[in-house]
N, C-alpha and C positions, 0 to 999 in steps of 0.2 A: 442372480448371483451375479453378473456382467453389474447390476442395482448397489448393488454393496462396493465391484474393486470399485467404480464409477462414483461412489463416497465418498472410496480408502482417499483413492487420486485427490476427491477436489479437498477433501480435509488437508491433505498434507501440499495441495498445491498454499492452500490457502491460509498452510503454519507459515508458509516462506515467502508469499507474499506480504506477509504481517512481520514480519520482520524486520525485510528488509525496510516496511513503512517508517517502525521504529528505530533502527537504526541509520538512515541515511537522514535525518534530519538532529541528531546526536553526532553524527560525523560536520554537519554542516555549522554547527556549533564548535567546537575547535577547529575548521577554516576557519571560519569568517575569526579565529582572532592572530593571526600567524599573519603574513607580506606577503603578497601576488608574486610566487614565480620564485617563493625560498624553498630549501628545497621540500621542508615540511608540506607548504605548498604543494609543490608538486604527489608529491605518493598523496594525501588526502585527494588529487584530484583524480589518482590511478584508482585510488581501492572505491572511493562514489561509483565511476563509471563501474567501475566492472561490479558491485555490488547490483546497480541498476540493468546495467546493458545483458546478463548471466545469471542474476538469480530473480530480481523483483520480473521484471519483465515476463519472462517465461511462464515466473510464477504466476501474473497479475491473468495472462490468456490459458492457460490450464484453468484457476476458479471459473473465470465467466463458461469459459468451455461447456464444462463437466457440473456445472450451477446449471445451467440450462438447460442441457440434459439434464440431470435429476429434476426439472424444479418443470420439463416437459414427461416427464418418464411415471412424476406422480402428480401427474393432472395438477397441481400447485398456483400453474399459469391466478387462478378466481380467485385464490386467500388475499382477502384484506394483508395477511402477515408479511405475504410475497412481496405484495406493492412498497411496502414501506422498507422490507429488505434493500430491493435491486436499486431503492431509490437511493438507502445507505450506502448501499456499493457501487453507484452512479458517483457519489462526492466523497468516496475512497479509490475513486477512477479519474476525479478527477482534479484533485490532490496529489497521486502518483504525476500524471501528467507536471502541476505545480511544482513538484519537486522537480523534474529532470527541465523544466526553466529555472530555478535555482540552480541547480548544480550547472545546469549553463553559463549564468552569471561569474558564478563563483570561478569556471574555469577559465573564461576571459579576463576575469577582475573587474567585471563590472558589479560586481556584489553591492546591492547597497543597505543593504541589515547587519545589521550588530550583531552576536552572540544572542543575547533576551530573545530576538524577533525567533531561532532558532530555536530558543530554549521551548519555550510555550509553541508555536507549533509541532513540539516531538510531540503535543498533547495531543489534534487532531486528531490523529490514528491511534489513539487510543479508546477516543468518545466513540468514535464512530464504527470502530471492535466495541465496545458494551453494547451500544444498542442494535444491530446486527444478531449477536449473539442472545440476546433479550430477543424479539423476536425470531428467531430462527428454532429457540428452547420453547418458549413460553406459549408460541405464535397469542398473542393477543389479538382482536378482530375477530378470533374465527370463528 
């Protein structure tokens, strides 16, 4: 029964993390289009900071901890599909770190990217998510 509760918590954490991963680059699209120090820019900075600090980071940590617990409990560490999933989740975690870096650059007025860059970047979490879900549900290479 504990396994199922942890699994439910894992799914909730992944949904929360992914909501942020999809929304933060979209905020960057609009933030990159306003002047640094403007009222709108300041509002975007607050929104981006709170999204990352209070939703995305805790959700990522919970997703990792519960995911590792689930993998250990079910004995999946030798499964090739899990190796692929872990590689993609590491890529998602790296992307999370890169978004944090970009958020700080936007907040300090050192952004060098236009809104188009952020529109394209906004597709990366979606692509990673698609491949992760396929690996978890279909379990190819088993």
